[in-house]
Steps between C-alpha positions, in 0.01 A plus 500: 500500500653160511591365845877476571657159518534347845842475672491120458414522139779749422750276682392197313498684163857619569621151594357354177654776300842448653484136405445559129796380291612585152535241230744451212852373480678792328767680704471867593630767256603845564204665344518825302130488424178339639312204352148639518254247333168631374318281753609359834203314655231757590728794406505675164796714387399862475825666397874444447774774517713567191815367674322187621585561864143561616154372420155513655215247549131532590221250550117507470470592877692821470820373647822665376856359491808697387806299429849658497862396454709683765879500539630421858674784680679394812289201589159355397347613828635855460372507139149403598480723811390816308222306330374371833505845646294641211240221539486558886425864436199400296359271770412503867608160612386363834704589812712227640314278748597523863445171675403584860341163584164662580307572189318194347675272748245218441562525122884533517744253345876503535706253292875501501697239309846513334461756223133550575326742727120571509326731731124552455225667708162591362548659160874566557786276400876511483648218290869428440581202274862512403552819288119563485359755741129588534364765729118506489240692693228754479379370165839527333838331474858565401687207339875505455738241363872537400762224454785379292417224259661289224470611148321278252720227375713516811289291734796287608737794545610574861502870419167698497560766239134608466274713713126508546287746699139605549324785676119481507241726685161348496158595633403839656678836463555472122405774251277481182310188603816278504502188706875433450805715433863392484778346306655161406869502390763252401816456309883463531638681815733689261199605293304586324189430709155441353246696702126478472289761675144384573193721538206255545135543546398132520426357839652157416846586360628150479466462128656838419780437751576171333518660152721787624727262685545306179585816299756602766668161531519435126660835445710502803628149453412373847 
C-alpha cells in the first residue's frame, strides 16, 4: 500500500493547483456540448456521450476523470452541493483539527497574514489562502475552493461573471485504492458549468490535476 501524502505535501499540491491558469484569448461561449479532445496531456479520451454533454478520460495509472456539462439551478454552489455530498459519502475525510495548544507544541506553527492563515502541528495543518481551504491530518486532507472569477476574454471587466470551485479528498479513507477523489468545476455563473469528477490512484496527482484543470477551464471559459 502506498503511504498517504503528508499534510505539508497536500497543502503545497493544493496551492500549486490553485495557481494554474488557462491560456487562450477566445471569450466564453454558452456551451451546448463539450470539447473533448482525444488527448489532453497524460489523459486519453475513453468515451463521449451521444449528446456531447459528457465524456470520460483515463490514463496509464488507472486514474479516471468524468467530464459533464451541468445546467445551473439556483446558484453554482447549490448546483455543485449534491455532487459534493455524493463524493463525501464515498470517503471518510479526516476530522477537523482542534488546536488545543498542547499536542506537538514544539512543532507547531501559526501564521496569520491578510488573506492567509496557516496552522500546523505535527502531521496536521489548516491552511486558508484566500478562497482556498485545506484541512489535513491523520494521513488525509480535504481541499476546498470556490470563488467568482472573470470569464475568458473579460480580464478587464469589473464584473466577475464566472465561477470556479474544487472539492478534493486526498489520502486515507478512500475506497478501491484511490488516493484522490473530488471534483473541479468552472463556467459562467448562469451556467452551464463544466464539472470534472476525479478518481485517482496515482500518489503524485499534479500532472493529472493540471490536465483536468485545462479541460475544465477551456470548456468553462474561465
